[in-house]
C-alpha positions as a Markdown table, in Angstrom:
| # | Residue | x | y | z |
|---|---|---|---|---|
| 1 | Unk | 30.3 | -39.8 | -34.5 |
| 2 | Unk | 27.6 | -38.7 | -32.3 |
| 3 | Unk | 25.6 | -35.8 | -33.2 |
| 4 | Unk | 24.9 | -33.2 | -30.6 |
| 5 | Unk | 21.1 | -31.3 | -30.1 |
| 6 | Unk | 22.2 | -28.8 | -32.7 |
| 7 | Unk | 22.9 | -31.2 | -35.2 |
| 8 | Unk | 19.6 | -33.1 | -34.6 |
| 9 | Unk | 17.6 | -29.9 | -34.6 |
| 10 | Unk | 19.4 | -29.0 | -37.5 |
| 11 | Unk | 18.7 | -32.1 | -39.6 |
| 12 | Unk | 15.1 | -31.8 | -38.6 |
| 13 | Unk | 14.6 | -28.0 | -39.8 |
| 14 | Unk | 16.5 | -29.0 | -42.9 |
| 15 | Unk | 14.0 | -31.7 | -43.8 |
| 16 | Unk | 11.3 | -29.5 | -43.5 |
| 17 | Unk | 12.1 | -25.9 | -44.4 |
| 18 | Unk | 15.6 | -25.1 | -43.1 |
| 19 | Unk | 18.0 | -24.9 | -46.1 |
| 20 | Unk | 21.4 | -23.8 | -46.5 |
| 21 | Unk | 22.2 | -20.2 | -48.0 |
| 22 | Unk | 24.6 | -19.2 | -50.4 |
| 23 | Unk | 25.9 | -15.7 | -50.5 |
| 24 | Unk | 27.8 | -14.3 | -53.2 |
| 25 | Unk | 30.6 | -11.5 | -52.3 |
| 26 | Unk | 32.5 | -10.8 | -55.5 |
| 27 | Unk | 34.4 | -13.6 | -56.9 |
| 28 | Unk | 33.6 | -15.8 | -53.6 |
| 29 | Unk | 30.8 | -17.5 | -52.2 |
| 30 | Unk | 29.7 | -17.9 | -48.7 |
| 31 | Unk | 27.5 | -20.8 | -47.6 |
| 32 | Unk | 25.6 | -20.8 | -44.3 |
| 33 | Unk | 24.7 | -23.9 | -43.2 |
| 34 | Unk | 21.1 | -24.5 | -41.8 |
| 35 | Unk | 22.8 | -25.3 | -38.4 |
| 36 | Unk | 24.6 | -22.0 | -37.9 |
| 37 | Unk | 21.2 | -20.2 | -39.3 |
| 38 | Unk | 19.7 | -22.1 | -36.2 |
| 39 | Unk | 22.4 | -20.8 | -33.6 |
| 40 | Unk | 22.1 | -17.2 | -34.8 |
| 41 | Unk | 18.1 | -17.5 | -34.5 |
| 42 | Unk | 18.4 | -18.8 | -30.8 |
| 43 | Unk | 21.3 | -16.3 | -30.3 |
| 44 | Unk | 19.2 | -13.5 | -31.5 |
| 45 | Unk | 15.8 | -14.5 | -29.6 |
| 46 | Unk | 17.7 | -14.9 | -26.4 |
| 47 | Unk | 19.3 | -11.6 | -26.8 |
| 48 | Unk | 15.7 | -9.9 | -27.2 |
| 49 | Unk | 14.5 | -11.4 | -24.0 |
| 50 | Unk | 17.4 | -10.3 | -22.3 |
| 51 | Unk | 16.8 | -6.7 | -23.4 |
| 52 | Unk | 12.9 | -7.0 | -22.7 |
| 53 | Unk | 13.8 | -8.0 | -19.2 |
| 54 | Unk | 16.0 | -5.2 | -18.8 |
| 55 | Unk | 14.3 | -2.2 | -20.4 |
| 56 | Unk | 10.7 | -3.5 | -19.9 |
| 57 | Unk | 10.6 | -5.2 | -16.7 |
| 58 | Unk | 9.9 | -8.6 | -15.1 |
| 59 | Unk | 8.2 | -10.7 | -17.9 |
| 60 | Unk | 4.1 | -11.3 | -17.6 |
| 61 | Unk | 3.8 | -8.8 | -14.5 |
| 62 | Unk | 4.3 | -5.3 | -13.5 |
| 63 | Unk | 5.8 | -6.0 | -10.3 |
| 64 | Unk | 8.8 | -7.7 | -8.5 |
| 65 | Unk | 9.7 | -9.4 | -5.5 |
| 66 | Unk | 12.4 | -8.3 | -3.2 |
| 67 | Unk | 14.4 | -10.5 | -0.4 |
| 68 | Unk | 13.5 | -10.3 | 3.3 |
| 69 | Unk | 17.3 | -8.9 | 3.6 |
| 70 | Unk | 16.5 | -6.0 | 1.1 |
| 71 | Unk | 13.3 | -5.3 | 3.2 |
| 72 | Unk | 15.0 | -5.0 | 6.3 |
| 73 | Unk | 18.0 | -3.0 | 5.0 |
| 74 | Unk | 15.1 | -0.7 | 3.9 |
| 75 | Unk | 14.5 | 0.2 | 7.4 |
| 76 | Unk | 18.0 | 1.4 | 8.0 |
| 77 | Unk | 18.1 | 3.5 | 4.8 |
| 78 | Unk | 17.9 | 7.2 | 5.0 |
| 79 | Unk | 14.6 | 8.5 | 3.2 |
| 80 | Unk | 12.6 | 11.6 | 3.3 |
| 81 | Unk | 8.9 | 9.6 | 3.7 |
| 82 | Unk | 7.2 | 13.3 | 2.6 |
| 83 | Unk | 9.3 | 13.3 | -0.7 |
| 84 | Unk | 8.9 | 11.2 | -3.9 |
| 85 | Unk | 11.7 | 8.8 | -4.7 |
| 86 | Unk | 12.7 | 6.2 | -6.9 |
| 87 | Unk | 10.8 | 3.2 | -6.7 |
| 88 | Unk | 12.2 | 0.6 | -3.9 |
| 89 | Unk | 9.2 | -1.9 | -3.7 |
| 90 | Unk | 7.5 | -2.3 | -7.3 |
| 91 | Unk | 3.8 | -2.7 | -7.3 |
| 92 | Unk | 1.5 | -5.4 | -8.9 |
| 93 | Unk | -1.9 | -4.0 | -10.2 |
| 94 | Unk | -4.8 | -6.6 | -9.6 |
| 95 | Unk | -2.3 | -9.5 | -9.7 |
| 96 | Unk | -4.6 | -11.3 | -7.2 |
| 97 | Unk | -8.1 | -12.2 | -8.1 |
| 98 | Unk | -8.8 | -13.7 | -4.6 |
| 99 | Unk | -7.2 | -10.6 | -2.8 |
| 100 | Unk | -9.3 | -8.6 | -5.2 |
| 101 | Unk | -12.6 | -10.2 | -4.5 |
| 102 | Unk | -11.8 | -10.4 | -0.5 |
| 103 | Unk | -11.2 | -6.4 | -0.7 |
| 104 | Unk | -14.3 | -5.9 | -2.6 |
| 105 | Unk | -16.3 | -8.2 | -0.2 |
| 106 | Unk | -14.6 | -6.0 | 2.8 |
| 107 | Unk | -16.0 | -2.5 | 1.4 |
| 108 | Unk | -19.4 | -3.6 | 0.4 |
| 109 | Unk | -19.7 | -5.2 | 4.1 |
| 110 | Unk | -18.6 | -1.4 | 5.5 |
| 111 | Unk | -21.4 | 0.3 | 3.2 |
| 112 | Unk | -24.0 | -2.7 | 4.5 |
| 113 | Unk | -22.5 | -2.2 | 8.0 |
| 114 | Unk | -22.4 | -5.9 | 8.4 |
| 115 | Unk | -20.4 | -6.5 | 11.5 |
| 116 | Unk | -20.6 | -9.7 | 11.8 |
| 117 | Unk | -18.9 | -10.4 | 8.5 |
| 118 | Unk | -16.3 | -7.3 | 9.4 |
| 119 | Unk | -15.4 | -8.9 | 12.4 |
| 120 | Unk | -14.1 | -12.2 | 10.4 |
| 121 | Unk | -12.1 | -10.1 | 8.2 |
| 122 | Unk | -9.6 | -8.2 | 10.5 |
| 123 | Unk | -7.3 | -8.9 | 12.8 |
| 124 | Unk | -8.9 | -7.0 | 15.6 |
| 125 | Unk | -12.8 | -7.8 | 15.7 |
| 126 | Unk | -13.3 | -6.1 | 18.6 |
| 127 | Unk | -13.3 | -2.9 | 16.6 |
| 128 | Unk | -16.4 | -3.8 | 14.8 |
| 129 | Unk | -18.5 | -4.9 | 18.0 |
| 130 | Unk | -20.3 | -1.2 | 17.9 |
| 131 | Unk | -21.5 | -0.3 | 14.3 |
| 132 | Unk | -22.6 | 3.1 | 15.4 |
| 133 | Unk | -19.5 | 4.8 | 13.4 |
| 134 | Unk | -20.2 | 2.4 | 10.3 |
| 135 | Unk | -23.7 | 3.6 | 10.3 |
| 136 | Unk | -22.8 | 7.6 | 10.6 |
| 137 | Unk | -20.2 | 6.4 | 7.5 |
| 138 | Unk | -22.6 | 4.7 | 5.6 |
| 139 | Unk | -25.2 | 7.9 | 5.6 |
| 140 | Unk | -22.6 | 9.8 | 3.2 |
| 141 | Unk | -20.6 | 6.9 | 1.5 |
| 142 | Unk | -23.0 | 4.5 | 0.2 |
| 143 | Unk | -21.0 | 2.6 | -2.3 |
| 144 | Unk | -17.6 | 1.8 | -3.5 |
| 145 | Unk | -17.1 | 0.9 | -7.3 |
| 146 | Unk | -14.4 | 0.1 | -9.9 |
| 147 | Unk | -12.2 | -1.1 | -7.2 |
| 148 | Unk | -8.7 | -1.4 | -8.5 |
| 149 | Unk | -6.0 | -2.9 | -5.9 |
| 150 | Unk | -2.1 | -2.0 | -6.0 |
| 151 | Unk | 0.0 | -4.1 | -4.1 |
| 152 | Unk | 3.4 | -4.1 | -2.7 |
| 153 | Unk | 5.5 | -6.7 | -0.8 |
| 154 | Unk | 4.8 | -6.0 | 3.1 |
| 155 | Unk | 7.7 | -6.5 | 5.6 |
| 156 | Unk | 6.7 | -9.9 | 6.6 |
| 157 | Unk | 6.5 | -12.9 | 4.7 |
| 158 | Unk | 2.9 | -13.4 | 3.4 |
| 159 | Unk | 1.6 | -9.7 | 4.2 |
| 160 | Unk | 0.8 | -7.2 | 1.6 |
| 161 | Unk | 0.4 | -3.2 | 1.6 |
| 162 | Unk | -2.7 | -2.8 | -0.3 |
| 163 | Unk | -3.2 | 0.8 | -2.2 |
| 164 | Unk | -7.0 | 0.5 | -3.3 |
| 165 | Unk | -8.3 | 3.3 | -5.7 |
| 166 | Unk | -12.1 | 3.2 | -5.9 |
| 167 | Unk | -14.8 | 5.4 | -7.1 |
| 168 | Unk | -17.4 | 6.3 | -4.2 |
| 169 | Unk | -21.1 | 7.1 | -4.4 |
| 170 | Unk | -21.9 | 9.7 | -1.9 |
| 171 | Unk | -25.2 | 10.7 | -0.8 |
| 172 | Unk | -26.2 | 14.1 | -2.4 |
| 173 | Unk | -23.3 | 14.1 | -4.9 |
| 174 | Unk | -23.9 | 13.7 | -8.6 |
| 175 | Unk | -20.2 | 12.8 | -9.4 |
| 176 | Unk | -18.2 | 9.7 | -8.1 |
| 177 | Unk | -14.9 | 11.1 | -6.8 |
| 178 | Unk | -11.9 | 8.7 | -6.4 |
| 179 | Unk | -10.5 | 7.7 | -3.3 |
| 180 | Unk | -7.4 | 6.1 | -2.2 |
| 181 | Unk | -7.2 | 3.6 | 0.8 |
| 182 | Unk | -3.9 | 2.1 | 2.2 |
| 183 | Unk | -4.4 | -1.2 | 4.0 |
| 184 | Unk | -1.9 | -3.7 | 5.5 |
| 185 | Unk | -3.2 | -7.4 | 4.5 |
| 186 | Unk | -1.8 | -10.6 | 6.0 |
| 187 | Unk | -2.2 | -13.9 | 4.8 |
| 188 | Unk | -2.2 | -17.1 | 7.1 |
| 189 | Unk | -4.1 | -20.0 | 8.0 |
| 190 | Unk | -7.3 | -18.1 | 8.0 |
| 191 | Unk | -6.8 | -16.6 | 4.8 |
| 192 | Unk | -6.6 | -12.6 | 4.0 |
| 193 | Unk | -7.3 | -10.6 | 6.9 |
| 194 | Unk | -7.0 | -6.7 | 7.4 |
| 195 | Unk | -4.3 | -5.4 | 10.2 |
| 196 | Unk | -6.6 | -3.2 | 12.0 |
| 197 | Unk | -4.7 | -3.4 | 15.1 |
| 198 | Unk | -1.4 | -1.5 | 16.2 |
| 199 | Unk | 1.4 | -2.1 | 13.8 |
| 200 | Unk | 4.7 | -2.4 | 14.8 |
| 201 | Unk | 7.2 | 0.5 | 14.4 |
| 202 | Unk | 9.2 | -1.4 | 11.7 |
| 203 | Unk | 5.9 | -2.1 | 9.9 |
| 204 | Unk | 5.0 | 1.6 | 9.7 |
| 205 | Unk | 8.2 | 2.8 | 9.1 |
| 206 | Unk | 8.5 | 0.1 | 5.9 |
| 207 | Unk | 5.0 | 1.5 | 4.9 |
| 208 | Unk | 5.9 | 5.3 | 4.9 |
| 209 | Unk | 8.8 | 4.6 | 3.2 |
| 210 | Unk | 7.3 | 2.6 | 0.3 |
| 211 | Unk | 4.2 | 4.8 | 0.0 |
| 212 | Unk | 6.7 | 7.7 | -1.4 |
| 213 | Unk | 7.8 | 5.4 | -4.1 |
| 214 | Unk | 7.5 | 6.8 | -7.6 |
| 215 | Unk | 5.2 | 4.3 | -9.1 |
| 216 | Unk | 2.5 | 4.9 | -6.3 |
| 217 | Unk | 3.2 | 8.4 | -6.0 |
| 218 | Unk | 1.9 | 8.7 | -9.7 |
| 219 | Unk | -1.4 | 6.6 | -8.7 |
| 220 | Unk | -1.6 | 9.2 | -6.0 |
| 221 | Unk | -1.3 | 12.4 | -8.6 |
| 222 | Unk | -3.8 | 10.7 | -10.8 |
| 223 | Unk | -6.5 | 10.1 | -8.1 |
| 224 | Unk | -5.9 | 14.0 | -7.3 |
| 225 | Unk | -5.8 | 15.1 | -10.5 |
| 226 | Unk | -9.3 | 13.2 | -11.4 |
| 227 | Unk | -10.8 | 14.7 | -8.5 |
| 228 | Unk | -10.0 | 18.3 | -9.3 |
| 229 | Unk | -11.4 | 18.0 | -12.7 |
| 230 | Unk | -14.6 | 16.5 | -11.1 |
| 231 | Unk | -14.8 | 19.3 | -8.5 |
| 232 | Unk | -14.4 | 21.7 | -11.2 |
| 233 | Unk | -17.6 | 20.6 | -13.1 |
| 234 | Unk | -19.6 | 19.4 | -10.1 |
| 235 | Unk | -21.0 | 21.9 | -7.6 |
| 236 | Unk | -22.3 | 19.2 | -5.2 |
| 237 | Unk | -18.9 | 17.6 | -5.0 |
| 238 | Unk | -17.3 | 21.0 | -4.1 |
| 239 | Unk | -19.9 | 21.6 | -1.4 |
| 240 | Unk | -19.3 | 17.8 | 0.2 |
| 241 | Unk | -15.5 | 18.7 | 0.3 |
| 242 | Unk | -16.3 | 22.2 | 1.8 |
| 243 | Unk | -18.2 | 20.7 | 4.5 |
| 244 | Unk | -15.8 | 17.6 | 5.1 |
| 245 | Unk | -12.9 | 20.7 | 5.2 |
| 246 | Unk | -14.9 | 22.7 | 7.8 |
| 247 | Unk | -15.5 | 19.5 | 9.9 |
| 248 | Unk | -11.8 | 18.9 | 9.9 |
| 249 | Unk | -10.8 | 22.0 | 11.1 |
| 250 | Unk | -13.5 | 22.2 | 13.8 |
| 251 | Unk | -12.5 | 18.8 | 15.0 |
| 252 | Unk | -8.8 | 19.8 | 14.9 |
| 253 | Unk | -9.6 | 22.9 | 16.9 |
| 254 | Unk | -11.8 | 21.1 | 19.2 |
| 255 | Unk | -9.0 | 18.6 | 19.8 |
| 256 | Unk | -6.7 | 21.5 | 20.3 |
| 257 | Unk | -8.7 | 23.4 | 22.9 |
| 258 | Unk | -9.3 | 19.7 | 24.9 |
| 259 | Unk | -5.2 | 19.5 | 24.8 |
| 260 | Unk | -5.0 | 22.6 | 26.1 |
| 261 | Unk | -7.6 | 22.1 | 29.0 |
| 262 | Unk | -6.1 | 19.0 | 30.0 |
| 263 | Unk | -2.7 | 20.7 | 30.1 |
| 264 | Unk | -3.9 | 23.3 | 32.3 |
| 265 | Unk | -5.9 | 20.7 | 34.5 |
| 266 | Unk | -2.5 | 18.6 | 34.8 |
| 267 | Unk | -0.8 | 21.5 | 36.0 |
| 268 | Unk | -3.6 | 22.4 | 38.3 |
| 269 | Unk | -3.4 | 18.7 | 39.8 |
| 270 | Unk | 0.3 | 19.0 | 39.7 |
| 271 | Unk | 0.0 | 22.5 | 41.8 |
| 272 | Unk | -2.5 | 21.2 | 44.2 |
| 273 | Unk | -0.6 | 18.1 | 44.8 |
| 274 | Unk | 2.7 | 19.9 | 45.6 |
| 275 | Unk | 0.4 | 22.3 | 47.9 |
| 276 | Unk | -1.1 | 19.3 | 49.5 |
| 277 | Unk | 2.3 | 17.9 | 50.0 |
| 278 | Unk | 3.6 | 20.8 | 51.8 |
| 279 | Unk | 0.5 | 21.2 | 54.0 |
| 280 | Unk | 1.3 | 17.5 | 54.9 |
| 281 | Unk | 4.6 | 18.0 | 55.5 |
| 282 | Unk | 3.9 | 21.1 | 58.0 |
| 283 | Unk | 1.3 | 19.3 | 59.9 |
| 284 | Unk | 3.6 | 16.5 | 60.4 |
| 285 | Unk | 6.6 | 18.8 | 61.6 |
| 286 | Unk | 3.9 | 20.4 | 64.3 |
| 287 | Unk | 2.9 | 17.3 | 66.0 |
| 288 | Unk | 6.6 | 16.1 | 65.9 |
| 289 | Unk | 7.2 | 19.3 | 67.7 |
| 290 | Unk | 4.5 | 19.0 | 70.1 |
| 291 | Unk | 4.8 | 15.6 | 71.0 |
| 292 | Unk | 7.4 | 16.2 | 73.6 |
| 293 | Unk | 5.5 | 18.8 | 75.2 |
| 294 | Unk | 2.4 | 16.3 | 75.8 |
């Protein structure tokens, strides 16, 4: 009779260390063969793997993949983007060494105002033709350290939403506060590129929805908590944030005032145009009336 795989494995284990076991139960004796032991052992192992997958998550990773259909269905799902919700697209933490190296190089290029390098790292290179804005920023933020990258799958194949947490070195500030930056990254023939252009409506909506995922919201809350603790201990950091808040308030006020002025000017121009139209109409009518007389 031809032996199956369990018979063969049972024979092999019996030769080395798996032996039959006799268990006395009153006047009766139950014999457990090596083959039955082997089958029970494998059954327990498989059951443990299934339970580990269900309760812990995908083996060898802290993220997961979702299908293209699920991503597209997410766009139709009604989600309050301003509220935290159950995780839809799980993140992976520092899952790709090449991507981490690319992001670290990107932030280094920003602090070094290296426009040439930055132009080769983004989709829209025209943004970095002038480095005046980079120089102004580099006067304050001089370095990005301890970079951690949380990635979620992007809407398109080969794309990622990267949530980057880093310590900032700020001129005149004693401590190194945390910052969290969101980037949309694509991976194509030219390798990784940061999509710094105008994103489609679907991609923008997708990013806003997954940003509210519970797992990434924990990261946001952790950053906020750490910065609050740092501000309580560091007066120089408090002063820096006060300046930033004041500048933001003044900028917003100036923007509102400019918008009001533009609206007023538009209304004036429209009114003038209406008056001109009426005047021109009157002149035309006068000419028409006078022509027969002439």
